C-alpha positions in Angstrom: -29.2 16.5 -31.4 -28.6 14.3 -28.3 -29.7 15.6 -25.1 -27.4 18.0 -23.3 -24.9 16.3 -21.0 -25.3 17.3 -17.3 -21.7 17.9 -17.1 -22.3 20.7 -19.6 -25.3 22.1 -17.8 -28.1 19.6 -18.8 -30.4 17.7 -16.8 -29.0 14.6 -15.2 -30.5 11.1 -15.9 -30.6 10.5 -12.1 -31.2 13.3 -9.6 -29.4 11.6 -6.6 -30.7 14.2 -4.0 -34.3 12.8 -4.9 -33.3 9.4 -6.0 -30.3 8.4 -4.1 -28.5 4.9 -4.6 -28.8 2.2 -2.1 -26.7 3.2 1.0 -24.1 0.9 2.1 -23.9 -0.7 4.6 -27.6 -1.5 4.8 -29.1 -0.5 8.0 -32.8 -0.2 9.1 -34.5 0.5 12.3 -36.2 -3.0 12.5 -33.1 -4.8 12.1 -31.5 -2.8 14.7 -34.2 -3.4 17.2 -34.7 -7.2 16.4 -31.2 -8.5 15.8 -28.3 -5.9 15.9 -29.0 -4.2 19.3 -29.9 -7.5 21.3 -26.6 -8.9 19.9 -24.6 -6.0 21.1 -26.4 -5.7 24.2 -25.7 -9.3 25.0 -22.0 -8.8 24.5 -22.1 -5.8 26.7 -24.1 -7.2 29.6 -21.9 -10.4 29.5 -18.8 -8.3 30.3 -16.9 -10.5 27.8 -15.8 -8.0 25.0 -12.7 -9.8 24.3 -11.1 -13.2 25.7 -12.3 -15.9 25.5 -14.1 -14.7 22.5 -17.2 -16.8 22.4 -18.9 -14.5 19.5 -15.8 -14.5 17.6 -15.6 -18.3 18.0 -19.4 -18.5 16.8 -18.8 -16.1 13.9 -15.8 -18.4 12.9 -17.8 -21.6 13.0 -20.6 -20.1 11.0 -18.3 -18.6 8.4 -16.5 -21.7 7.9 -19.7 -23.6 7.3 -20.9 -20.8 4.9 -17.4 -21.1 2.9 -17.3 -24.9 3.1 -14.1 -25.2 5.2 -13.4 -26.9 8.5 -12.0 -23.9 10.2 -12.4 -20.2 10.1 -10.7 -17.6 12.5 -12.0 -14.2 12.8 -9.3 -11.3 12.7 -9.5 -7.5 13.4 -8.6 -6.5 9.5 -8.3 -8.0 6.1 -4.5 -7.2 6.0 -3.8 -9.1 9.2 -5.8 -11.9 7.7 -3.5 -12.1 4.7 -0.5 -12.0 7.1 -1.8 -14.7 9.3 -2.7 -17.0 6.3 0.9 -16.6 4.9 2.4 -17.4 8.4 0.1 -20.5 8.5 0.6 -21.7 5.0 4.5 -21.2 5.1 5.2 -21.8 8.8 6.9 -18.5 9.3 8.3 -17.0 12.4 8.7 -13.5 10.8 12.4 -13.2 11.3 14.2 -15.2 8.5 14.0 -14.8 4.9 10.5 -16.4 4.1 10.9 -16.9 0.3 9.0 -15.5 -2.5 5.4 -15.3 -3.2 3.8 -14.6 -6.7 1.3 -11.8 -6.5 -0.7 -10.2 -9.4 0.3 -6.7 -10.3 -3.6 -5.6 -10.3 -4.8 -5.6 -6.8 -5.0 -3.5 -3.4 -1.7 -2.8 -1.9 -2.4 -5.0 1.1 -2.0 -8.1 -0.9 1.7 -7.0 -1.3 2.3 -5.3 1.9 1.2 -8.3 4.1 3.6 -10.5 2.2 6.4 -8.0 2.6 5.7 -7.8 6.3 6.1 -11.4 6.6 9.6 -10.9 5.2 8.5 -12.5 1.8 9.7 -11.1 -1.4 7.3 -10.8 -4.3 7.2 -11.5 -8.0 4.4 -9.3 -9.6 2.9 -10.9 -12.7 0.2 -10.3 -15.4 -3.5 -10.9 -15.3 -6.2 -12.3 -17.5 -7.7 -9.3 -19.4 -11.1 -10.6 -19.5 -11.6 -11.3 -15.7 -8.8 -9.2 -14.2 -7.6 -12.1 -12.1 -3.8 -13.5 -12.1 -3.0 -15.3 -15.4 -1.8 -18.9 -14.6 0.6 -18.9 -17.5 2.3 -15.7 -16.0 2.4 -17.5 -12.7 4.2 -20.6 -14.2 6.6 -18.4 -16.2 7.5 -16.5 -12.9 8.3 -19.4 -10.7 12.0 -19.6 -9.6 12.5 -23.0 -8.2 15.3 -21.7 -5.7 12.9 -18.8 -4.2 9.2 -19.2 -4.9 7.3 -20.6 -2.1 3.7 -19.5 -2.6 1.1 -18.2 -5.1 -1.1 -15.5 -3.8 -4.2 -15.3 -6.3 -6.7 -12.4 -5.7 -10.4 -13.1 -6.6 -10.2 -9.5 -7.8 -13.7 -7.4 -7.8 -15.5 -10.6 -7.1 -14.6 -12.9 -9.8 -12.9 -16.2 -8.7 -9.3 -16.8 -10.1 -8.7 -19.8 -12.3 -8.2 -22.0 -9.2 -8.2 -25.3 -10.9 -5.3 -24.4 -13.1 -3.4 -22.5 -10.2 -3.8 -25.6 -8.0 -2.4 -27.7 -10.7 0.6 -25.5 -11.0 1.0 -25.4 -7.2 1.0 -29.1 -7.0 3.5 -29.5 -9.9 6.0 -27.1 -8.2 5.3 -27.9 -4.4 3.9 -24.6 -3.7 1.3 -23.3 -1.2 -1.8 -21.2 -2.4 -3.1 -18.5 -0.4 -6.3 -17.0 -1.6 -7.0 -13.3 -1.2 -10.7 -13.1 -1.0 -11.1 -9.6 0.3 -13.5 -8.7 -2.6 -15.1 -12.0 -3.3 -17.5 -13.0 -0.2 -19.8 -15.6 -1.6 -18.1 -15.9 -5.1 -17.8 -19.5 -6.3 -15.5 -21.4 -8.4 -17.3 -24.5 -10.1 -19.8 -24.4 -7.2 -17.3 -24.1 -4.3 -17.0 -21.0 -2.4 -13.8 -19.0 -2.5 -11.7 -19.4 0.6 -12.0 -23.3 0.3 -10.1 -23.8 -2.9 -6.5 -23.2 -1.9 -4.5 -24.2 1.2 -5.8 -21.1 3.0 -8.1 -18.1 2.4 -8.1 -14.5 3.7 -11.1 -12.2 4.0 -11.6 -8.7 4.6 -14.8 -7.2 6.4 -13.7 -3.5 6.0 -16.4 -0.9 5.5 -16.8 -1.1 1.7 -16.9 -5.1 1.6 -19.9 -7.1 0.8 -19.9 -8.5 4.3 -18.8 -5.6 6.7 -18.3 -4.7 10.3 -16.5 -1.5 9.5 -13.1 -3.4 10.0 -12.5 -6.9 10.4 -11.2 -10.2 8.7 -11.1 -13.9 8.7 -8.9 -16.8 7.7 -10.3 -20.1 6.4 -8.6 -23.4 6.0 -9.3 -27.1 6.1 -5.6 -27.8 7.2 -5.4 -28.3 11.1 -1.7 -27.2 11.2 -2.2 -24.0 9.3 -5.3 -23.3 11.6 -3.3 -23.8 14.5 -0.3 -21.6 13.2 -2.8 -18.9 12.4 -4.5 -19.1 15.8 -1.0 -18.6 17.3 -0.4 -15.7 15.1 -3.6 -14.2 16.3 -3.4 -15.0 19.7 0.2 -14.3 21.1 1.5 -17.7 20.3 -1.2 -19.8 22.1 -2.3 -23.1 20.9 -6.2 -23.5 20.4 -7.6 -24.6 23.7 -4.3 -24.3 25.4 -3.3 -22.7 28.7 -3.4 -18.9 28.9 0.2 -18.5 30.2 1.7 -21.0 27.7 3.3 -19.8 24.3 4.4 -22.8 22.1 4.9 -20.2 19.1 5.8 -16.6 18.8 2.7 -14.7 18.0 1.1 -11.2 18.2 -2.1 -9.8 19.4 -4.6 -9.9 16.5 -7.7 -10.8 18.5 -11.0 -9.3 17.2 -13.6 -7.4 19.1 -16.6 -9.3 20.4 -18.9 -6.4 19.3 -17.7 -6.9 15.7 -18.0 -10.5 15.6 -21.7 -10.1 17.0 -22.4 -7.7 14.1 -21.0 -10.1 11.5 -23.2 -12.9 12.8 -26.3 -10.8 11.9 -25.0 -9.7 8.7 -23.8 -13.0 7.5 -27.4 -14.1 7.6 -28.3 -12.1 4.5 -25.0 -12.3 2.6 -26.2 -15.0 0.3 -29.5 -13.2 -0.7 -27.6 -9.9 -1.4 -25.0 -11.9 -3.6 -28.0 -13.3 -5.5 -29.3 -9.8 -6.0 -26.1 -8.5 -7.3 -25.6 -11.3 -9.7 -29.2 -10.8 -11.1 -28.8 -7.0 -11.4 -25.2 -7.5 -13.0 -26.4 -10.1 -15.4 -29.4 -7.6 -16.7 -26.9 -4.7 -16.9 -24.3 -6.7 -19.0 -27.0 -7.9 -21.5 -28.0 -4.1 -21.9 -24.5 -2.6 -22.0 -23.4 -5.2 -24.8 -25.5 -2.9 -27.1 -23.3 0.1 -26.6 -20.2 0.1 -28.8 -17.1 1.0 -26.8 -18.2 -0.4 -23.5 -17.2 -4.0 -22.6 -18.9 -5.3 -19.7 -17.5 -7.8 -17.4 -17.0 -11.2 -18.8 -17.7 -14.2 -16.3 -15.6 -17.1 -17.2 -17.4 -20.6 -17.2 -15.8 -21.6 -13.9 -17.2 -18.7 -12.2 -20.4 -20.3 -11.1 -21.2 -17.2 -8.9 -19.6 -13.7 -9.1 -19.4 -11.5 -5.9 -19.7 -8.3 -7.8 -17.8 -6.3 -5.1 -17.3 -4.0 -8.0 -18.8 -4.1 -11.5 -15.9 -3.5 -14.0 -16.3 -2.3 -17.5 -13.6 -1.5 -19.9 -14.0 1.9 -22.0 -12.7 2.4 -25.5 -12.5 6.1 -26.1 -12.3 5.5 -30.0 -15.9 4.6 -29.9 -16.7 7.6 -28.0 -15.6 10.2 -30.4 -11.8 10.0 -29.0 -12.8 11.4 -25.7 -10.7 10.4 -22.8 -11.7 8.0 -19.9 -11.6 10.8 -17.5 -13.9 12.8 -19.6 -16.4 9.8 -19.7 -16.1 9.2 -15.9 -16.7 12.8 -15.3 -19.8 12.8 -17.5 -21.1 9.7 -16.0 -20.9 11.1 -12.2 -22.5 14.1 -13.5 -25.5 12.1 -14.7 -25.8 10.7 -11.2 -24.0 7.4 -11.8 -21.3 7.0 -9.2 -18.1 5.5 -10.8 -14.3 5.2 -10.5 -11.4 4.3 -12.7 -10.1 1.9 -10.3 -6.3 1.2 -10.0 -4.7 3.9 -12.0 -1.2 1.9 -12.6 0.3 -1.4 -11.9 0.8 -2.0 -8.2 4.5 -2.3 -8.8 4.6 1.3 -9.9 2.9 2.8 -6.7 5.4 5.1 -5.0 5.6 3.1 -1.8 6.6 0.0 -3.5 8.8 1.6 -5.9 10.7 2.9 -3.0 11.0 -0.4 -1.4 12.3 -1.9 -4.6 15.0 0.8 -5.0 16.1 0.6 -1.3 16.0 -3.2 -1.1 17.2 -4.7 -4.7 15.9 -8.2 -5.0 12.9 -7.8 -2.7 10.5 -7.2 -5.6 10.5 -8.7 -9.1 8.4 -7.3 -11.8 7.5 -9.5 -14.8 6.1 -8.1 -17.9 2.4 -7.1 -17.4 1.1 -5.6 -20.7 -2.4 -6.8 -19.7 -2.4 -4.9 -16.3 -1.0 -1.8 -18.1 -3.9 -1.8 -20.6 -6.7 -2.6 -18.0 -5.4 0.3 -16.0 -5.9 2.5 -18.9 -9.4 1.3 -19.8 -11.3 0.4 -16.6 -14.5 1.8 -15.2 -15.9 0.3 -12.1 -19.4 0.9 -10.4 -19.7 0.1 -6.9 -21.4 -3.1 -5.3 -24.1 -1.2 -3.5 -25.5 0.0 -6.9 -25.9 -3.8 -7.7 -28.4 -4.1 -4.8 -30.8 -1.6 -6.4 -33.8 -2.2 -8.7 -34.1 -2.8 -12.3 -34.9 0.9 -12.9 -31.6 1.7 -11.3 -29.8 -0.5 -13.9 -31.8 1.3 -16.6 -30.5 4.5 -15.4 -26.9 3.4 -15.8 -27.6 2.2 -19.3 -29.4 5.4 -20.1 -26.6 7.5 -18.8 -24.0 5.7 -20.8 -26.0 5.6 -24.0 -26.6 9.6 -23.5 -23.0 10.1 -23.1 -22.1 7.9 -26.1 -24.5 9.7 -28.5 -23.2 13.1 -27.2 -19.6 12.2 -27.5 -20.1 10.9 -31.0 -22.4 13.9 -32.2 
């Protein structure tokens, strides 16, 4: 007989009260004393907590260098970064009909809400079932030559989208490509970092992200005109280096805090090391999980030369677990001391807020067939990025817990 499951009163594989997972964000006293406190103290004593933003500018320069772009502009949130990137790429003023953007139907709501906020309509399309990023074939099928102006691929969960094919389609149809990099800090497509592959990229530094300041964002680009329009959007219409009381464009105030920029400068230093560790642990975990029938580990496409593993996405096949539901599986896994989530529960277009908008404003949202999204929503099980910063023993605990559940459910 298999060991009694913790969810049924047995002993868990991992007692998280005694053996907690790696905390996120990473903090320690030495880093505070040697790096973080001096950085925040410098901002405080300088009395420059906002304009003219020397720390924000410095972080932008370092982040651009990290991503391999000419420019990066610091923003207060990831959603603002997407809105600014759309504005810069499409030269929007926010008042007229901005045309249509193609968006994957499996992503966080900010990808869609930022586009709608810029008065763009949306075409939701299907994903690649192996890597969960937008399917280029679905993009091409969705293009409306009279409406479509841009493609908004999401490097979902840390896996880079198929940017070579997406850029080919964009060039063919004269479209802009806005990368949503919110979950993919450090990910690479054929050796190039995300955020440098399309016309413009948008990042989030929200509290769960692989690079975080609690809240924050950035826009990356090689295009000077896009950069200048993003700067105007962020800084009440001003041009870079322009006079304070001159506003050549209509803009808004999305300037970031200098304290957040100072913290990001410190944390950027260790991002690459952390990304490497996530990849090493994920590769080890994937090899081990392939031995458990009914668990499909994440598949990394050949172009994904580096995954960010903001989340570690598995697919659960209940027919190989005694017919037990995914909800039963995730409940059992959490009871064994392995945090997890089933992720997005439905295609984004079916969320109540977007369904309401689609009904109230017909024509604002198009939904193309998304069979892969629907299936992935039924099968996904995600592990969190902080877990990928643990030890090999931590990975072994995950495998042991899943194996234990597999045996019990099939008993």
